[in-house]
C-alpha positions as a Markdown table, in Angstrom:
| # | Residue | x | y | z |
|---|---|---|---|---|
| 1 | Met | -1.7 | 9.5 | 19.3 |
| 2 | Ser | 0.3 | 10.0 | 16.0 |
| 3 | Thr | 4.4 | 8.8 | 16.5 |
| 4 | Thr | 7.0 | 10.7 | 16.4 |
| 5 | Arg | 9.4 | 8.5 | 15.7 |
| 6 | Pro | 11.5 | 9.0 | 12.9 |
| 7 | Asn | 11.3 | 6.2 | 11.4 |
| 8 | Gly | 8.0 | 5.0 | 12.0 |
| 9 | Ser | 5.9 | 2.7 | 14.4 |
| 10 | Leu | 4.0 | -0.6 | 13.6 |
| 11 | Tyr | 1.9 | -2.2 | 16.4 |
| 12 | Thr | 0.0 | -5.5 | 15.8 |
| 13 | Arg | -3.4 | -6.4 | 18.4 |
| 14 | Thr | -5.6 | -9.7 | 17.9 |
| 15 | Glu | -9.5 | -9.0 | 17.9 |
| 16 | Gly | -10.0 | -13.1 | 18.5 |
| 17 | Arg | -9.4 | -14.1 | 14.7 |
| 18 | Val | -8.9 | -11.1 | 13.2 |
| 19 | Ala | -5.1 | -9.5 | 13.8 |
| 20 | Ile | -4.9 | -6.0 | 13.0 |
| 21 | Val | -1.4 | -4.4 | 12.1 |
| 22 | Glu | -1.3 | -0.3 | 12.4 |
| 23 | Phe | 2.0 | 1.9 | 10.5 |
| 24 | Gly | 2.7 | 4.9 | 11.5 |
| 25 | His | 5.7 | 7.8 | 10.4 |
| 26 | Pro | 5.5 | 11.2 | 11.2 |
| 27 | Ala | 5.0 | 12.7 | 7.5 |
| 28 | Ser | 2.1 | 12.1 | 6.3 |
| 29 | Asn | 2.6 | 7.9 | 7.3 |
| 30 | Ser | 4.7 | 7.5 | 4.6 |
| 31 | Phe | 7.3 | 4.9 | 4.1 |
| 32 | Pro | 11.6 | 4.3 | 5.2 |
| 33 | Leu | 12.6 | 1.1 | 3.8 |
| 34 | Glu | 13.1 | 0.1 | 7.9 |
| 35 | Leu | 9.3 | 0.1 | 8.0 |
| 36 | Leu | 8.5 | -1.3 | 4.4 |
| 37 | Glu | 11.0 | -3.9 | 6.1 |
| 38 | Arg | 8.8 | -4.7 | 9.1 |
| 39 | Leu | 5.4 | -4.7 | 7.8 |
| 40 | Lys | 7.0 | -7.1 | 5.0 |
| 41 | Lys | 8.3 | -9.7 | 8.1 |
| 42 | Glu | 4.7 | -9.0 | 10.0 |
| 43 | Phe | 2.7 | -10.4 | 6.8 |
| 44 | Tyr | 4.7 | -14.0 | 6.4 |
| 45 | Asp | 5.1 | -14.1 | 10.3 |
| 46 | Leu | 0.8 | -13.6 | 10.6 |
| 47 | Ser | 0.6 | -15.8 | 7.7 |
| 48 | Glu | 1.9 | -18.7 | 9.6 |
| 49 | Arg | -0.6 | -18.1 | 12.8 |
| 50 | Asp | -3.1 | -20.5 | 12.6 |
| 51 | Asp | -5.1 | -18.4 | 15.5 |
| 52 | Ile | -5.0 | -15.3 | 13.0 |
| 53 | Gln | -8.3 | -15.5 | 9.9 |
| 54 | Val | -7.7 | -11.8 | 8.9 |
| 55 | Ile | -5.9 | -9.4 | 8.4 |
| 56 | Val | -6.7 | -5.8 | 8.7 |
| 57 | Leu | -4.4 | -3.1 | 7.6 |
| 58 | Lys | -4.8 | 0.3 | 8.4 |
| 59 | Ser | -2.6 | 4.0 | 9.3 |
| 60 | Glu | -2.2 | 6.4 | 12.2 |
| 61 | Gly | -4.7 | 9.2 | 12.8 |
| 62 | Asp | -7.4 | 10.2 | 10.6 |
| 63 | Lys | -5.4 | 12.3 | 8.0 |
| 64 | Ala | -3.6 | 10.5 | 5.2 |
| 65 | Phe | -3.1 | 7.0 | 5.3 |
| 66 | Cys | 0.0 | 6.9 | 3.6 |
| 67 | Ala | 2.2 | 9.5 | 1.7 |
| 68 | Gly | 4.1 | 6.8 | -0.5 |
| 69 | Ala | 7.9 | 6.0 | 0.6 |
| 70 | Ser | 10.4 | 8.2 | 2.3 |
| 71 | Phe | 10.9 | 11.5 | 0.7 |
| 72 | Asn | 14.5 | 12.1 | 2.7 |
| 73 | Glu | 15.4 | 8.3 | 2.2 |
| 74 | Leu | 14.8 | 9.5 | -1.8 |
| 75 | Val | 16.5 | 12.1 | -1.9 |
| 76 | Ala | 19.5 | 10.5 | -0.3 |
| 77 | Val | 19.4 | 7.5 | -2.8 |
| 78 | Ser | 22.9 | 8.5 | -4.9 |
| 79 | Thr | 23.2 | 4.6 | -7.0 |
| 80 | Ala | 21.7 | 2.6 | -8.9 |
| 81 | Glu | 21.8 | -0.4 | -6.9 |
| 82 | Glu | 20.6 | 2.0 | -3.4 |
| 83 | Gly | 18.1 | 3.3 | -6.3 |
| 84 | Lys | 16.7 | -0.7 | -6.4 |
| 85 | Val | 17.0 | -1.0 | -2.9 |
| 86 | Phe | 14.9 | 1.5 | -2.1 |
| 87 | Phe | 12.1 | 0.9 | -5.0 |
| 88 | Ser | 12.2 | -2.3 | -3.7 |
| 89 | Gly | 10.5 | -2.1 | -0.1 |
| 90 | Phe | 7.7 | -1.8 | -1.8 |
| 91 | Ala | 8.0 | -4.6 | -3.9 |
| 92 | Gly | 8.8 | -6.6 | -0.8 |
| 93 | Val | 5.8 | -5.6 | 0.6 |
| 94 | Ile | 3.1 | -6.5 | -2.1 |
| 95 | Asn | 4.6 | -9.4 | -2.7 |
| 96 | Ala | 4.4 | -10.2 | 1.1 |
| 97 | Met | 0.3 | -9.1 | 1.1 |
| 98 | Arg | 0.2 | -11.5 | -2.3 |
| 99 | Lys | 1.0 | -14.7 | -0.9 |
| 100 | Cys | 0.2 | -14.1 | 2.3 |
| 101 | Arg | -2.6 | -16.5 | 3.5 |
| 102 | Lys | -4.9 | -14.6 | 4.9 |
| 103 | Leu | -6.6 | -12.7 | 3.6 |
| 104 | Ile | -6.7 | -8.9 | 4.1 |
| 105 | Ile | -8.6 | -6.4 | 4.4 |
| 106 | Gly | -7.3 | -2.2 | 3.6 |
| 107 | Arg | -8.6 | 0.5 | 5.9 |
| 108 | Ile | -8.3 | 3.8 | 4.6 |
| 109 | Gln | -9.7 | 6.5 | 6.3 |
| 110 | Gly | -7.8 | 9.5 | 4.4 |
| 111 | Lys | -5.9 | 11.1 | 1.1 |
| 112 | Thr | -3.2 | 8.3 | -0.5 |
| 113 | Val | 0.5 | 8.7 | -2.9 |
| 114 | Gly | 1.6 | 6.3 | -4.3 |
| 115 | Gly | 3.2 | 3.6 | -2.9 |
| 116 | Gly | 0.2 | 4.2 | -0.6 |
| 117 | Val | -2.4 | 3.2 | -3.8 |
| 118 | Gly | -0.4 | 0.1 | -4.5 |
| 119 | Leu | -0.5 | -1.0 | -1.1 |
| 120 | Ala | -4.3 | -0.6 | -1.4 |
| 121 | Ala | -4.6 | -2.7 | -4.8 |
| 122 | Ala | -2.5 | -5.3 | -2.8 |
| 123 | Cys | -5.8 | -5.9 | -0.3 |
| 124 | Asp | -8.2 | -8.6 | -0.8 |
| 125 | Tyr | -11.5 | -6.1 | -0.2 |
| 126 | Val | -11.0 | -1.9 | 1.1 |
| 127 | Leu | -13.0 | -0.1 | 3.0 |
| 128 | Ala | -12.1 | 4.0 | 2.7 |
| 129 | Ala | -13.7 | 6.7 | 3.8 |
| 130 | Glu | -15.0 | 9.3 | 2.0 |
| 131 | Ala | -11.4 | 11.4 | 2.4 |
| 132 | Ala | -9.6 | 9.0 | 1.1 |
| 133 | Ala | -8.8 | 10.2 | -2.2 |
| 134 | Ile | -5.5 | 9.1 | -4.1 |
| 135 | Lys | -2.6 | 10.2 | -6.5 |
| 136 | Leu | 0.4 | 9.0 | -8.4 |
| 137 | Ser | 2.4 | 11.1 | -8.2 |
| 138 | Glu | 5.6 | 10.1 | -9.9 |
| 139 | Leu | 5.6 | 11.1 | -13.5 |
| 140 | Thr | 6.0 | 14.7 | -11.9 |
| 141 | Val | 9.5 | 14.0 | -10.2 |
| 142 | Gly | 10.5 | 12.2 | -13.4 |
| 143 | Ile | 10.0 | 8.6 | -12.5 |
| 144 | Gly | 6.6 | 6.2 | -12.6 |
| 145 | Pro | 4.5 | 3.9 | -10.4 |
| 146 | Phe | 6.8 | 1.2 | -12.0 |
| 147 | Val | 6.4 | -1.5 | -8.8 |
| 148 | Ile | 3.2 | -0.8 | -7.7 |
| 149 | Ala | 2.0 | -0.9 | -11.6 |
| 150 | Pro | 0.9 | -4.5 | -11.9 |
| 151 | Ala | -1.3 | -4.3 | -8.5 |
| 152 | Val | -3.2 | -1.4 | -9.5 |
| 153 | Glu | -3.8 | -2.8 | -12.8 |
| 154 | Arg | -4.9 | -5.8 | -11.2 |
| 155 | Lys | -7.7 | -4.3 | -9.5 |
| 156 | Met | -8.3 | -1.1 | -11.5 |
| 157 | Gly | -7.1 | -2.3 | -15.2 |
| 158 | Lys | -4.5 | -0.3 | -17.3 |
| 159 | Ala | -7.3 | 2.2 | -18.2 |
| 160 | Ala | -7.6 | 3.3 | -14.3 |
| 161 | Leu | -3.7 | 2.1 | -14.5 |
| 162 | Ala | -3.2 | 5.4 | -17.2 |
| 163 | Glu | -5.7 | 7.9 | -16.3 |
| 164 | Leu | -3.3 | 8.0 | -12.5 |
| 165 | Thr | -0.3 | 7.7 | -13.8 |
| 166 | Leu | -0.6 | 10.4 | -17.1 |
| 167 | Ala | -2.7 | 12.8 | -14.7 |
| 168 | Pro | 0.2 | 12.9 | -11.6 |
| 169 | Asp | -1.0 | 16.1 | -10.4 |
| 170 | Gln | -4.9 | 15.4 | -10.3 |
| 171 | Trp | -6.1 | 13.5 | -6.9 |
| 172 | Lys | -9.2 | 10.8 | -8.1 |
| 173 | Asn | -11.6 | 10.8 | -5.2 |
| 174 | Ala | -12.7 | 7.8 | -2.9 |
| 175 | Tyr | -16.1 | 7.5 | -5.4 |
| 176 | Trp | -13.9 | 7.6 | -8.2 |
| 177 | Ala | -11.5 | 4.9 | -6.9 |
| 178 | Lys | -14.8 | 3.0 | -5.9 |
| 179 | Glu | -16.1 | 2.7 | -9.5 |
| 180 | Lys | -12.7 | 1.9 | -10.4 |
| 181 | Gly | -12.9 | -1.4 | -8.5 |
| 182 | Leu | -9.9 | -0.1 | -5.8 |
| 183 | Tyr | -12.4 | 0.4 | -3.1 |
| 184 | Ala | -15.5 | -2.0 | -2.0 |
| 185 | Arg | -17.3 | 0.5 | 0.2 |
| 186 | Val | -17.1 | 4.0 | 1.1 |
| 187 | Phe | -18.5 | 5.7 | 3.8 |
| 188 | Asp | -19.6 | 9.0 | 5.5 |
| 189 | Arg | -17.8 | 9.5 | 8.6 |
| 190 | Ile | -14.3 | 7.1 | 9.9 |
| 191 | Ser | -16.1 | 6.4 | 12.9 |
| 192 | Glu | -18.8 | 4.8 | 10.7 |
| 193 | Leu | -15.5 | 3.2 | 8.8 |
| 194 | Asp | -13.8 | 2.1 | 11.5 |
| 195 | Arg | -17.3 | -0.3 | 12.7 |
| 196 | Glu | -17.6 | -1.5 | 9.5 |
| 197 | Val | -14.7 | -2.6 | 8.7 |
| 198 | Met | -14.6 | -4.6 | 12.8 |
| 199 | Leu | -18.0 | -6.1 | 11.3 |
| 200 | Phe | -16.5 | -7.3 | 8.4 |
| 201 | Ala | -13.7 | -8.7 | 9.4 |
| 202 | Glu | -15.4 | -10.6 | 12.6 |
| 203 | Lys | -17.3 | -12.0 | 10.0 |
| 204 | Leu | -15.2 | -13.4 | 7.6 |
| 205 | Ala | -13.1 | -14.3 | 10.3 |
| 206 | Ser | -16.0 | -17.1 | 11.1 |
| 207 | Tyr | -15.8 | -18.5 | 7.5 |
| 208 | Asn | -13.9 | -22.1 | 6.6 |
| 209 | Pro | -10.3 | -21.2 | 7.0 |
| 210 | Asp | -9.7 | -23.5 | 4.2 |
| 211 | Ala | -11.9 | -21.7 | 2.2 |
| 212 | Leu | -10.6 | -18.4 | 3.0 |
| 213 | Ser | -7.1 | -19.7 | 2.1 |
| 214 | Glu | -8.3 | -21.5 | -1.7 |
| 215 | Met | -10.4 | -17.6 | -2.0 |
| 216 | Lys | -6.8 | -16.0 | -1.7 |
| 217 | Lys | -5.2 | -18.5 | -4.0 |
| 218 | Val | -8.2 | -18.1 | -6.5 |
| 219 | Leu | -7.8 | -14.0 | -6.0 |
| 220 | Trp | -4.1 | -14.1 | -7.3 |
| 221 | Glu | -3.5 | -16.6 | -9.8 |
| 222 | Gly | -1.7 | -15.4 | -12.3 |
| 223 | Thr | 1.1 | -13.3 | -10.0 |
| 224 | Ser | 3.2 | -16.0 | -9.4 |
| 225 | His | 6.0 | -14.5 | -11.1 |
| 226 | Trp | 5.5 | -11.2 | -9.2 |
| 227 | Asp | 9.3 | -11.2 | -7.5 |
| 228 | Glu | 10.7 | -11.0 | -10.8 |
| 229 | Leu | 8.8 | -8.6 | -12.5 |
| 230 | Leu | 8.5 | -5.9 | -9.3 |
| 231 | Gly | 12.6 | -6.7 | -9.2 |
| 232 | Ser | 12.5 | -5.6 | -12.7 |
| 233 | Arg | 10.2 | -2.3 | -11.9 |
| 234 | Ala | 12.3 | -1.9 | -8.8 |
| 235 | Glu | 16.0 | -1.6 | -10.9 |
| 236 | Ile | 13.5 | 0.8 | -13.5 |
| 237 | Thr | 13.2 | 3.3 | -10.8 |
| 238 | Gly | 16.3 | 2.6 | -9.0 |
| 239 | Arg | 18.0 | 4.3 | -12.6 |
| 240 | Leu | 14.9 | 6.4 | -13.9 |
| 241 | Val | 15.6 | 8.6 | -9.7 |
| 242 | Leu | 19.4 | 9.8 | -10.5 |
| 243 | Ser | 18.8 | 11.0 | -13.4 |
| 244 | Gly | 18.9 | 14.5 | -14.0 |
| 245 | Phe | 15.3 | 15.5 | -14.5 |
| 246 | Thr | 14.8 | 13.8 | -11.5 |
| 247 | Arg | 17.4 | 15.5 | -9.6 |
| 248 | Lys | 15.8 | 19.1 | -10.6 |
| 249 | Ala | 12.6 | 17.9 | -9.4 |
| 250 | Leu | 13.8 | 16.7 | -6.3 |
| 251 | Glu | 15.5 | 19.6 | -5.6 |
| 252 | Lys | 12.7 | 21.6 | -6.0 |
| 253 | Phe | 10.5 | 20.0 | -4.0 |
| 254 | Lys | 13.5 | 19.9 | -1.2 |
| 255 | Lys | 13.3 | 24.1 | -1.2 |
C-alpha cells in the first residue's frame, strides 16, 4: 500500500544479511528534502552494521520508481542559498551511496525521472522491469541535471548523458538503459523482478564480506572529489532555478 504522508515514508527491513530500504511518496515517489535527508542517514547507518552485507533500494507501488525532487519544494525556492540546499539533497544521498561500505542493488519497477535516474546510477547493480523507462527533463524548466550528471556519466558514459539531457522531453526505454549500462537485467513482470532481486541479493550476501567491501572501493575509484563536485553543482542549479526562464516554466507546470 502506498503512503499518504506529505513528507513521504522510509522503511528498512532485513532478511538475513540483506537490508531492504523502501521509500515512498504520494506524488509518484518524489523526494522532499526531509526524505532525502532520511535516506542519506540510512545509508550511512547501514554502512556501519556488521550484520548487513547487501542493501536493496526500492520504492513503493508498481508504478513510478521515482519522479525526482519535490515539485512543490522546487517552486518554493526563493534565494540562491535555498536553491543550493534544495539541490544538495540528491548530492548528499549519492555521496552516501558512494561511501557506503555495502554493495547497493537497485530495484527499478517503473518510470524514473531526474534525480531518480541519479539514484539508479548510484546503485552498484540494478535490476529493472520492462516499464522502467528513464528521462532527464531538467532542461525543459531551465535547469540541468548537474548534480546527478557525474553518477549518470560514470555508469552510462558521456554520450548517453548527452542523449538523455539534450532531449529532455523523450523517454528512453528500459532496454536502451540496459544497453547503455544503467541496468544489468530487465524483466517482463514485476513479480519476476522481485524474485530475481532477492535471489541475487542473497547470493551476493553469501560472499566474503571483505571481498565485497574491497570491490565496492574498486567500483568507485576516482570519485573521492565528489563531495566538493556535487556541492558546486548544487550551487549552479540553485542559481539557475531563480532565472526568469525557470520561474516562467515552473508557473506553466503549476497551471
